[in-house]
Structure formats: C-alpha cells, structure tokens
C-alpha positions as CSV (number, residue, x, y, z in Angstrom):
1,M,73.2,-24.4,-110.4
2,W,71.0,-26.1,-112.9
3,R,72.9,-24.8,-115.9
4,H,76.0,-26.3,-114.4
5,V,74.3,-29.7,-113.9
6,K,73.0,-29.6,-117.5
7,D,76.5,-28.8,-118.8
8,R,77.9,-31.9,-117.0
9,L,75.1,-34.3,-118.1
10,A,74.0,-32.8,-121.4
11,K,74.9,-35.9,-123.4
12,Q,73.3,-38.2,-120.9
13,P,69.5,-37.4,-120.9
14,E,68.5,-40.3,-118.6
15,R,71.0,-39.2,-116.0
16,L,69.9,-35.6,-116.4
17,S,66.3,-36.7,-115.8
18,L,67.4,-38.5,-112.7
19,V,69.3,-35.5,-111.3
20,R,66.2,-33.3,-112.1
21,K,64.1,-35.7,-110.0
22,M,66.7,-35.6,-107.2
23,V,66.7,-31.8,-107.1
24,E,62.9,-31.7,-107.3
25,L,62.4,-34.0,-104.3
26,G,65.5,-33.2,-102.4
27,I,67.1,-36.7,-102.8
28,R,70.8,-36.9,-102.0
29,V,73.5,-39.4,-102.8
30,S,75.5,-40.6,-99.7
31,E,79.2,-41.3,-99.7
32,D,78.4,-45.0,-100.1
33,A,76.4,-44.2,-103.3
34,R,73.0,-44.8,-101.8
35,F,70.1,-42.5,-102.3
36,Y,68.2,-40.8,-99.4
37,L,65.1,-38.7,-99.0
38,G,65.9,-37.1,-95.6
39,D,67.0,-40.0,-93.6
40,V,64.9,-42.6,-95.6
41,E,66.9,-44.7,-98.0
42,V,65.3,-44.9,-101.5
43,S,66.1,-47.9,-103.6
44,D,67.6,-47.6,-107.0
45,T,64.6,-49.5,-108.4
46,A,62.1,-47.1,-106.9
47,I,64.0,-44.1,-108.3
48,A,64.4,-45.8,-111.7
49,R,60.6,-46.5,-111.9
50,S,59.8,-42.9,-110.9
51,V,62.0,-41.5,-113.7
52,D,61.3,-44.3,-116.2
53,I,64.9,-45.4,-116.6
54,D,66.9,-48.6,-116.0
55,R,68.0,-49.1,-112.4
56,R,71.6,-49.6,-113.7
57,V,71.6,-46.0,-114.9
58,V,70.6,-45.0,-111.4
59,R,73.5,-46.9,-109.9
60,S,76.1,-45.6,-112.5
61,T,74.8,-42.0,-112.0
62,A,75.4,-42.2,-108.3
63,E,78.9,-43.3,-109.0
64,Q,79.4,-40.5,-111.5
65,I,78.1,-38.0,-109.0
66,L,80.6,-39.1,-106.4
67,Q,83.5,-38.9,-108.8
68,D,82.6,-35.5,-110.1
69,P,84.2,-32.7,-108.0
70,Q,81.5,-30.2,-109.1
71,L,78.4,-32.3,-108.8
72,K,79.4,-34.1,-105.6
73,P,79.2,-31.1,-103.3
74,I,75.8,-30.2,-104.5
75,L,74.1,-33.6,-104.9
76,T,75.4,-35.1,-101.6
77,K,73.8,-32.3,-99.6
78,L,70.3,-32.0,-101.0
79,R,67.4,-32.2,-98.5
80,P,63.7,-32.2,-99.0
81,S,62.1,-28.8,-98.4
82,G,59.1,-30.1,-96.4
83,S,55.5,-30.9,-96.9
84,S,53.3,-28.9,-99.2
85,L,49.9,-27.9,-97.8
86,V,48.5,-27.0,-101.3
87,D,46.6,-30.2,-101.8
88,V,45.1,-30.2,-98.3
89,A,44.5,-26.5,-98.0
90,S,40.7,-26.7,-98.5
91,D,40.5,-29.5,-95.9
92,L,42.3,-27.2,-93.4
93,G,40.1,-24.2,-94.3
94,Y,42.9,-22.4,-96.2
95,Q,42.9,-20.8,-99.6
96,V,45.6,-21.0,-102.3
97,I,46.7,-18.4,-104.8
98,V,49.1,-19.1,-107.6
99,I,51.2,-16.2,-108.9
100,T,53.0,-16.1,-112.2
101,A,55.6,-13.4,-112.4
102,D,58.9,-12.5,-114.0
103,P,61.4,-14.5,-112.0
104,S,64.2,-12.1,-112.7
105,K,62.5,-9.2,-111.0
106,P,63.0,-8.9,-107.2
107,G,60.3,-8.2,-104.6
108,V,57.3,-10.2,-105.8
109,I,57.0,-12.2,-102.6
110,S,57.4,-9.2,-100.3
111,V,55.0,-7.0,-102.3
112,V,52.2,-9.6,-102.6
113,T,52.5,-10.7,-99.0
114,S,52.4,-7.1,-97.8
115,I,49.2,-6.6,-99.8
116,L,47.7,-9.7,-98.2
117,A,48.8,-8.6,-94.7
118,E,47.0,-5.3,-95.2
119,Y,43.8,-7.3,-95.5
120,G,44.5,-9.5,-92.5
121,V,45.3,-12.6,-94.6
122,V,48.0,-14.8,-93.0
123,V,50.5,-16.6,-95.2
124,R,50.8,-20.2,-93.9
125,Q,53.1,-21.4,-96.6
126,A,55.0,-20.0,-99.6
127,L,56.3,-22.3,-102.3
128,A,58.4,-20.7,-105.1
129,D,59.5,-22.8,-108.1
130,D,63.2,-22.4,-109.1
131,P,63.3,-20.7,-112.5
132,D,66.3,-22.8,-113.4
133,L,64.4,-26.0,-112.9
134,T,60.9,-25.1,-113.9
135,P,60.0,-23.8,-117.4
136,E,57.1,-21.7,-116.0
137,P,57.9,-21.0,-112.4
138,K,55.1,-20.0,-110.0
139,L,54.8,-18.7,-106.5
140,T,52.1,-20.6,-104.6
141,L,50.8,-19.2,-101.3
142,V,48.7,-21.1,-98.9
143,L,46.6,-18.6,-97.0
144,Q,44.6,-18.4,-93.8
145,G,41.7,-16.0,-94.0
146,S,39.4,-14.9,-96.7
147,V,41.1,-13.2,-99.6
148,P,39.1,-10.2,-100.7
149,P,38.8,-9.4,-104.4
150,E,40.6,-6.1,-103.9
151,A,43.7,-7.9,-102.6
152,L,43.7,-10.0,-105.8
153,I,43.3,-7.0,-108.0
154,R,46.2,-5.2,-106.3
155,A,48.4,-8.3,-106.5
156,R,47.6,-8.5,-110.2
157,S,48.7,-4.9,-110.6
158,V,52.2,-5.5,-109.4
159,P,54.4,-4.7,-112.4
160,S,56.3,-8.0,-112.7
161,V,53.2,-10.2,-112.0
162,S,51.5,-11.6,-115.1
163,S,48.7,-13.6,-113.4
164,V,47.1,-14.3,-110.0
165,T,44.8,-17.3,-109.6
166,L,42.7,-18.2,-106.6
167,R,42.3,-22.0,-106.3
C-alpha cells in the first residue's frame, strides 16, 4: 500500500508527510473532505501543526484524495487501531519486550508468543510496525507475568530475530 501512496505523491513531499501521519494515526478523510480520528473530527489546523505544514496544504490534500480513484478507497476507510499500553505497562504491572526481526520472514509473532506461553507469560497486547511505513519495524509485546531470562534467550535464537529488548 505505502509504495502506491508514495508513487501518487512523490513530487509532493508535504502531502506525503500528511498521508504518512494519517496512516500512522488512523485518520481518515470523509466524503465532505473533513478529517476524522474515529468519530472525532480533527481540524485542518491541528493536523497542519502536527505535520508542520500549512493548513491550506491539508485542505488541498483532502480534495486530492477524494478525487483520486486509487487513494480514495484507502484513505477514506482508515481507522485508529486502539490504545497502546506500552507507556503505561509498568503502571499496570506489565513488562514490555521489543523485537527486531526480518519483516519478510513469516512466523515471528507465533514463535515468540509460543515461547512466552511455555513460561506462563500472557501477551496482553502485540503491536507490529508496518515495514512499508517504518524504516526499522519492530514487534512490541506488552506482557503479563515475569519474563524469565531463558525465554528471552530462546526468543533471541529465532532465526529471523536480530534483537530482543526487555523494557
């Protein structure tokens, strides 16, 4: 998907930055060219400030999206993916591990979560970066239970995993 968006907006870096922010946060454009985060309307000015562009670029980008038969079906249906527990994990008594792996290799989530399950560690949340949107994608797991060192060693030994960090 991201390659397609980049192709459409390659010569318009400010608009590309705006669309990147839309995808990152799940902001969609409505049929009347307004921006929404879930059911909350987000002003052009607020988005412009967030991306550090002029609000008129935000407005014209919304109009461009609605006129583009390839961008419209994608950018009018985006939704936020939900709350991240990462920053409040310690307050909730959870642990966080961050895994860097080859995003083109399948099975990292299933192998690592199986290892954790063997040690009685419950995965409360899994957040995976999209490799098309993030230069160094990571898998972040919010965990209930104590993660034994043996589990981390085994997770690090998964062939496509390059690092495992306990936060």
